[in-house]
C-alpha positions as CSV (number, residue, x, y, z in Angstrom):
1,M,51.2,-88.4,-40.0
2,Y,49.1,-87.5,-43.0
3,T,48.6,-89.4,-46.2
4,R,47.6,-88.2,-49.7
5,I,46.2,-90.8,-52.1
6,V,46.1,-89.9,-55.8
7,T,44.2,-92.2,-58.1
8,V,44.7,-92.0,-61.9
9,Q,43.4,-93.9,-64.9
10,L,46.2,-94.6,-67.3
11,K,45.9,-94.6,-71.0
12,P,46.1,-98.0,-72.6
13,G,49.7,-99.3,-72.9
14,Q,51.1,-96.6,-70.7
15,L,51.7,-98.5,-67.4
16,E,55.4,-99.1,-68.0
17,E,56.0,-95.4,-68.9
18,A,54.0,-94.3,-65.8
19,V,56.2,-96.5,-63.5
20,R,59.3,-95.1,-65.2
21,I,58.2,-91.5,-64.7
22,F,57.3,-92.3,-61.0
23,Q,60.7,-93.9,-60.3
24,D,62.9,-91.6,-62.2
25,S,61.3,-88.2,-61.6
26,I,58.5,-88.2,-59.0
27,L,60.3,-90.1,-56.3
28,P,63.4,-88.0,-56.4
29,A,61.3,-84.8,-56.3
30,A,59.2,-86.1,-53.3
31,R,62.4,-86.8,-51.3
32,Q,63.3,-83.1,-51.5
33,Q,60.0,-82.0,-49.9
34,P,60.0,-81.0,-46.2
35,G,58.2,-83.5,-44.0
36,F,58.2,-86.2,-46.7
37,K,58.1,-89.7,-45.3
38,S,57.4,-92.2,-48.1
39,L,55.7,-92.7,-51.4
40,T,54.4,-95.9,-53.0
41,L,52.9,-96.5,-56.4
42,L,50.2,-99.2,-56.7
43,T,49.1,-100.4,-60.2
44,D,46.5,-102.7,-61.6
45,P,47.7,-103.9,-65.1
46,A,44.3,-105.3,-65.9
47,T,42.5,-102.0,-65.5
48,G,45.2,-99.4,-66.0
49,K,44.4,-97.9,-62.7
50,A,47.2,-96.5,-60.5
51,M,47.4,-95.1,-57.0
52,S,50.2,-93.2,-55.3
53,V,50.2,-93.2,-51.5
54,G,52.3,-90.5,-50.0
55,H,53.0,-90.1,-46.3
56,W,53.9,-86.7,-44.7
57,A,55.0,-85.9,-41.2
58,T,52.4,-83.3,-40.6
59,E,49.3,-81.9,-42.2
60,A,51.1,-78.6,-42.7
61,D,53.9,-80.4,-44.6
62,L,51.3,-82.2,-46.8
63,R,49.4,-78.9,-47.5
64,A,52.7,-77.1,-48.2
65,S,53.5,-79.6,-50.9
66,E,50.1,-78.7,-52.6
67,T,50.7,-74.9,-52.4
68,N,54.4,-74.7,-53.3
69,G,54.0,-76.1,-56.8
70,Y,55.3,-79.5,-56.1
71,L,52.0,-81.4,-56.5
72,Q,51.1,-79.6,-59.7
73,E,54.6,-80.3,-61.2
74,Q,54.1,-84.0,-60.5
75,F,50.7,-84.0,-62.1
76,A,52.2,-82.4,-65.2
77,K,54.9,-85.1,-65.4
78,F,52.1,-87.7,-65.5
79,A,49.8,-85.8,-68.0
80,Q,51.0,-87.7,-71.0
81,V,50.1,-91.1,-69.5
82,M,46.7,-90.2,-67.8
83,A,43.4,-90.9,-69.5
84,A,41.5,-88.7,-67.0
85,P,42.3,-86.1,-64.3
86,P,43.7,-87.4,-61.1
87,V,41.6,-87.8,-58.0
88,R,43.2,-86.6,-54.8
89,E,42.2,-87.6,-51.2
90,V,43.9,-86.7,-47.9
91,F,43.7,-88.8,-44.7
92,Q,45.1,-88.6,-41.2
93,V,46.9,-91.8,-40.3
94,S,45.1,-93.1,-37.2
95,A,46.9,-96.4,-36.7
96,Q,50.0,-98.0,-38.2
97,S,52.4,-100.9,-37.5
């Protein structure tokens, strides 16, 4: 399994809107992607920092979600609430319970 972590700094006062966009638009779109396993949004209300943690069955599935337009569409949905460009990292899941 492979994981993509995207970290964003939200604009002040935009946390609730970011959560709404994530729940109403980003999660449904993720569920339609081949190899998608799960997606979690983590937020820190004190700093306005948010992280999404997405799990994919294979590295090929994760990479496909980056080249088929899916990831760019999700970043565009979040553009209005982000204070800075997102930071994307990919990891192989080496242990899990």
